[in-house]
Kinemage of the C-alpha trace (Angstrom):
@kinemage 1
@onewidth
@group {chain A} dominant
@subgroup {mainchain}
@vectorlist {calphas} color= white
{ca met a 1} P 48.585 -22.505 31.092
{ca lys a 2} L 45.654 -23.422 28.833
{ca glu a 3} L 43.218 -21.375 30.983
{ca glu a 4} L 45.599 -18.423 30.970
{ca glu a 5} L 45.881 -18.568 27.174
{ca gly a 6} L 42.063 -18.516 26.849
{ca thr a 7} L 41.904 -15.502 29.175
{ca val a 8} L 44.624 -13.730 27.203
{ca val a 9} L 42.739 -14.384 23.941
{ca lys a 10} L 39.476 -13.057 25.463
{ca val a 11} L 41.224 -9.935 26.765
{ca his a 12} L 42.951 -9.424 23.409
{ca met a 13} L 39.612 -9.790 21.529
{ca arg a 14} L 37.927 -7.267 23.837
{ca trp a 15} L 40.806 -4.852 23.305
{ca val a 16} L 40.607 -5.217 19.503
{ca phe a 17} L 36.813 -4.733 19.565
{ca gly a 18} L 37.070 -1.690 21.856
{ca ala a 19} L 39.858 -0.115 19.818
{ca ser a 20} L 37.883 -0.682 16.591
{ca leu a 21} L 34.789 0.918 18.105
{ca ile a 22} L 36.771 3.974 19.243
{ca ala a 23} L 38.495 4.287 15.839
{ca ala a 24} L 35.161 4.106 14.004
{ca ser a 25} L 33.660 6.733 16.318
{ca leu a 26} L 36.592 9.090 15.767
{ca ala a 27} L 36.400 8.594 12.001
{ca leu a 28} L 32.701 9.446 11.956
{ca ala a 29} L 33.242 12.471 14.189
{ca gly a 30} L 36.046 13.678 11.934
{ca ala a 31} L 33.855 13.261 8.847
{ca gly a 32} L 31.254 15.595 10.343
{ca val a 33} L 27.524 15.182 10.616
{ca ala a 34} L 25.152 16.656 8.075
{ca val a 35} L 22.850 19.231 9.631
{ca ala a 36} L 19.567 20.245 8.026
{ca thr a 37} L 19.293 23.848 6.905
{ca gly a 38} L 16.211 26.028 6.875
{ca ser a 39} L 14.848 27.996 3.951
{ca thr a 40} L 16.278 31.371 3.011
{ca gly a 41} L 14.569 34.203 1.207
{ca ser a 42} L 10.882 33.909 0.358
{ca val a 43} L 9.636 30.312 0.268
{ca val a 44} L 5.891 29.705 0.568
{ca ala a 45} L 4.262 26.274 0.517
{ca glu a 46} L 0.544 25.666 0.235
{ca val a 47} L -0.803 22.208 0.982
{ca ile a 48} L -3.363 21.535 -1.735
{ca gly a 49} L -4.575 18.315 -0.190
{ca ala a 50} L -3.772 15.684 2.379
{ca gly a 51} L -5.459 12.353 2.883
{ca ser a 52} L -4.969 8.796 3.963
{ca met a 53} L -6.028 5.458 2.516
{ca thr a 54} L -6.953 2.189 4.164
{ca his a 55} L -4.458 0.283 1.987
{ca gly a 56} L -1.286 1.044 0.078
{ca ala a 57} L -0.799 1.643 -3.619
{ca gly a 58} L 2.537 1.512 -5.413
{ca phe a 59} L 3.575 4.493 -7.507
{ca ser a 60} L 6.479 5.113 -9.818
{ca ala a 61} L 7.444 7.839 -12.231
{ca thr a 62} L 8.002 6.450 -15.704
{ca pro a 63} L 10.890 7.982 -17.662
{ca gly a 64} L 9.671 9.965 -20.664
{ca thr a 65} L 6.363 10.913 -19.010
{ca asn a 66} L 5.197 13.804 -16.862
{ca thr a 67} L 3.863 13.808 -13.333
{ca val a 68} L 1.181 16.498 -13.111
{ca val a 69} L -0.023 18.067 -9.857
{ca ala a 70} L -3.337 19.933 -9.960
{ca asp a 71} L -5.753 21.699 -7.647
{ca phe a 72} L -9.419 21.182 -8.604
{ca thr a 73} L -12.561 22.947 -7.434
{ca val a 74} L -15.720 21.085 -8.412
{ca gly a 75} L -18.752 23.342 -8.156
{ca pro a 76} L -22.104 22.378 -6.629
{ca asn a 77} L -23.985 19.671 -8.556
{ca ser a 78} L -21.160 19.349 -11.108
{ca ser a 79} L -19.611 16.367 -12.900
{ca thr a 80} L -16.206 15.582 -14.401
{ca gly a 81} L -17.794 13.547 -17.196
{ca trp a 82} L -16.758 9.961 -17.924
{ca his a 83} L -13.020 9.571 -18.435
{ca thr a 84} L -9.832 7.612 -17.702
{ca his a 85} L -6.232 8.659 -17.079
{ca pro a 86} L -3.049 7.559 -18.884
{ca gly a 87} L -1.424 6.486 -15.578
{ca lys a 88} L -2.278 6.032 -11.914
{ca thr a 89} L -3.937 9.020 -10.291
{ca leu a 90} L -3.821 9.927 -6.598
{ca val a 91} L -6.695 12.107 -5.375
{ca thr a 92} L -6.992 13.788 -1.957
{ca val a 93} L -10.154 15.501 -0.794
{ca lys a 94} L -9.405 18.843 0.830
{ca ser a 95} L -13.037 19.883 1.441
{ca gly a 96} L -16.552 18.833 0.543
{ca thr a 97} L -17.987 15.466 -0.445
{ca phe a 98} L -16.847 13.890 -3.718
{ca thr a 99} L -18.650 10.896 -5.221
{ca val a 100} L -17.016 8.632 -7.803
{ca tyr a 101} L -18.802 6.076 -9.987
{ca his a 102} L -16.989 3.370 -11.970
{ca ala a 103} L -18.496 2.137 -15.253
{ca gln a 104} L -17.909 -1.460 -14.119
{ca asp a 105} L -20.587 -1.380 -11.374
{ca cys a 106} L -22.083 2.153 -11.315
{ca glu a 107} L -21.942 2.116 -7.487
{ca pro a 108} L -21.172 5.362 -5.587
{ca arg a 109} L -17.869 5.666 -3.741
{ca val a 110} L -18.142 8.647 -1.409
{ca tyr a 111} L -15.066 10.537 -0.167
{ca gly a 112} L -14.847 13.396 2.323
{ca pro a 113} L -12.183 15.727 3.722
{ca gly a 114} L -8.995 13.840 4.600
{ca asp a 115} L -9.801 10.885 2.326
{ca ala a 116} L -7.492 9.785 -0.469
{ca phe a 117} L -8.031 7.308 -3.268
{ca val a 118} L -6.327 6.002 -6.398
{ca glu a 119} L -7.769 5.665 -9.885
{ca leu a 120} L -6.067 3.109 -12.132
{ca pro a 121} L -5.490 3.918 -15.820
{ca ser a 122} L -7.938 1.285 -17.060
{ca thr a 123} L -10.813 2.449 -14.815
{ca val a 124} L -13.560 4.344 -16.647
{ca his a 125} L -15.122 6.650 -14.057
{ca val a 126} L -16.944 9.894 -13.367
{ca gly a 127} L -16.464 12.190 -10.371
{ca arg a 128} L -19.418 14.171 -9.070
{ca asn a 129} L -20.165 16.840 -6.529
{ca glu a 130} L -23.724 15.937 -5.571
{ca thr a 131} L -23.949 18.651 -2.909
{ca gly a 132} L -24.679 22.378 -2.805
{ca thr a 133} L -21.133 23.423 -1.791
{ca asp a 134} L -17.742 23.340 -3.563
{ca val a 135} L -15.435 20.316 -3.427
{ca glu a 136} L -11.673 20.963 -3.365
{ca leu a 137} L -9.310 18.228 -4.551
{ca gly a 138} L -5.539 17.862 -4.757
{ca val a 139} L -4.652 15.482 -7.598
{ca val a 140} L -1.382 13.914 -8.777
{ca phe a 141} L -1.426 12.341 -12.243
{ca phe a 142} L 1.386 9.871 -12.994
{ca gly a 143} L 2.447 8.659 -16.441
{ca val a 144} L 1.068 11.577 -18.444
{ca pro a 145} L 2.596 11.663 -21.943
{ca ile a 146} L 4.799 14.715 -22.418
{ca gly a 147} L 2.621 17.288 -24.151
{ca gly a 148} L -0.453 15.123 -23.490
{ca ser a 149} L -3.462 15.400 -21.233
{ca pro a 150} L -3.914 13.727 -17.835
{ca arg a 151} L -7.534 13.040 -18.884
{ca ile a 152} L -8.931 10.811 -21.645
{ca asp a 153} L -12.639 11.347 -22.371
{ca gln a 154} L -14.798 8.204 -22.476
{ca pro a 155} L -18.338 7.570 -23.752
{ca gln a 156} L -21.309 7.217 -21.411
{ca pro a 157} L -21.437 3.558 -20.211
{ca lys a 158} L -24.525 1.675 -21.442
{ca asp a 159} L -25.451 0.285 -18.038
{ca cys a 160} L -24.993 3.449 -15.977
{ca glu a 161} L -27.218 6.506 -16.257
{ca ile a 162} L -25.010 8.697 -14.030
{ca thr a 163} L -23.586 11.653 -15.960
């Protein structure tokens, strides 16, 4: 009788599991499944930049600040001037070759189409187009004070002659 009781318990457990699975499936089917909907009317999107990085960088939007998205064209042999940003800044290179120098080491960091990089708020830097063709950038500025600028001008570093 012991073996029969164990078999009855196993059969009962399988029945309970199966019935629960069927009930859950019916409940989900009755609740409906959300289906994505397409756009209506006139909706146009333009990708202003796309790029990838070799490592991750955490981002967050701080309450009480703006997130600013901008499209930049840097003309041939032009410079942004030395500056910082109030929050993290994500830059994607859409076209051309963009060279960034940091005041800390004055070494060139060269980015091309499809590259992305992050500037931290404490990093004094200058961006340059050192070529004869335009550079197009897509830039997202995080942590910009409401009513403030995403750029903070900085003086020329003593140990770097790049302008």
